C-alpha positions as CSV (number, residue, x, y, z in Angstrom):
1,M,-5.1,9.5,-3.8
2,N,-7.4,6.9,-2.4
3,L,-9.1,8.7,0.7
4,E,-10.5,5.3,1.4
5,V,-6.8,3.6,2.1
6,L,-5.9,6.7,3.9
7,D,-9.0,6.1,6.0
8,F,-8.1,2.2,6.6
9,L,-4.6,3.3,7.1
10,L,-5.3,5.3,10.0
11,N,-7.8,3.1,11.7
12,N,-5.7,0.1,10.9
13,E,-2.4,1.4,12.7
14,S,-0.1,-1.9,12.3
15,Y,0.4,-1.1,8.4
16,I,2.0,2.5,9.5
17,E,3.7,1.6,12.8
18,D,5.6,-1.1,10.5
19,M,6.1,1.1,7.7
20,A,7.6,3.8,10.0
21,S,9.6,1.4,12.1
22,S,11.5,0.0,9.0
23,S,12.1,3.1,8.0
24,G,13.4,4.5,11.7
25,L,10.7,7.1,12.1
26,D,8.4,7.9,14.5
27,S,4.9,6.6,13.4
28,N,3.0,9.6,15.5
29,A,4.5,11.9,13.2
30,S,3.3,9.4,10.3
31,F,-0.1,9.4,11.8
32,G,-0.2,13.2,12.1
33,I,0.6,13.7,8.5
34,L,-1.9,10.9,7.6
35,K,-4.6,13.1,9.2
36,L,-3.5,16.2,7.7
37,L,-3.8,14.1,4.1
38,I,-7.3,13.1,4.7
39,A,-8.1,16.8,5.9
40,N,-7.0,17.9,2.9
41,K,-8.3,15.4,0.5
42,G,-5.2,13.7,-0.3
43,D,-3.5,16.7,-1.3
44,I,0.3,16.3,-0.7
45,S,1.1,20.0,-1.7
46,V,0.3,20.7,2.1
47,L,3.2,18.8,2.9
48,K,6.1,20.5,4.1
49,G,9.8,19.6,5.0
50,K,10.1,16.5,7.2
51,Q,6.3,15.9,6.4
52,V,7.4,15.1,2.9
53,Y,9.9,12.8,3.9
54,H,7.5,10.9,6.1
55,Y,5.1,10.7,3.5
56,D,7.8,9.6,0.8
57,N,8.9,6.8,3.3
58,V,6.0,5.6,5.5
59,I,3.0,6.8,3.4
60,K,3.6,6.7,0.0
61,P,4.7,3.1,-0.2
62,L,1.4,1.8,1.3
63,L,-0.4,3.7,-1.6
64,Q,1.5,3.4,-4.6
65,N,3.5,0.2,-6.1
66,V,2.2,-2.3,-3.7
67,Q,3.0,-5.7,-4.8
68,C,0.4,-8.0,-6.4
69,E,0.6,-11.2,-4.9
70,G,-0.8,-12.7,-7.9
71,P,-3.6,-15.4,-8.6
72,I,-1.4,-18.4,-6.8
73,G,0.9,-16.5,-4.7
74,A,4.7,-16.2,-5.2
75,I,6.4,-19.0,-7.5
76,E,9.8,-19.7,-7.7
77,D,11.5,-18.7,-10.9
78,E,14.8,-20.2,-12.7
79,E,17.0,-18.7,-10.5
80,G,15.4,-19.8,-7.1
81,N,14.2,-16.4,-6.4
82,W,10.6,-15.9,-5.0
83,V,8.3,-13.7,-7.5
84,S,4.7,-12.9,-8.0
85,S,2.4,-14.9,-10.1
86,C,0.9,-11.6,-11.3
87,V,0.8,-11.4,-15.2
88,N,-0.4,-7.8,-15.0
89,G,2.6,-6.3,-14.2
90,G,2.6,-7.2,-10.6
91,I,1.2,-3.7,-9.1
92,V,-2.1,-3.5,-7.1
93,D,-4.3,-1.3,-9.2
94,D,-6.0,1.8,-7.5
95,E,-9.5,0.5,-7.8
96,S,-8.2,-2.7,-5.9
97,L,-6.5,-1.3,-3.5
98,Y,-8.4,-0.8,-0.7
99,Q,-10.2,-4.1,-1.2
100,S,-6.9,-5.8,-0.9
101,Y,-6.2,-4.0,2.6
102,L,-9.8,-4.9,3.8
103,E,-9.5,-8.8,2.9
104,D,-5.3,-8.5,3.7
105,D,-5.1,-10.3,0.0
106,F,-3.4,-8.0,-1.8
107,K,-4.4,-8.4,-5.5
108,C,-5.0,-6.4,-9.0
109,Q,-7.9,-6.7,-10.7
110,I,-7.0,-9.1,-13.4
111,C,-5.3,-11.6,-10.6
112,R,-8.6,-11.3,-8.3
113,Y,-10.9,-12.3,-11.1
114,D,-8.4,-15.3,-12.2
115,T,-8.8,-16.3,-8.7
116,E,-12.5,-16.0,-8.5
117,K,-12.5,-18.3,-11.8
118,M,-9.9,-21.1,-10.3
């Protein structure tokens, strides 16, 4: 688990607050769970009962399967749906996730490289 991202989320409360609100959960409980995870170096086995539910619905979506915006952002497909322009699976890799949060620019390594070369 990326401890840098956990620490970032703890210090930039809006991500947790927004995710908790959209899940209908109390963000204060989610912050407590985030602190517990940081104190235990990201070991999710320390979570019990409702803590697991908060983790799965508030924290985990901010850590795993975070959508890559692609080198040119969203594009419209043949059916009129907006999709990522990422050609690398559409997910921000763990190595790029912290930088993505810092810059508020969610791109995988390949799309970040492609953007720099454009």
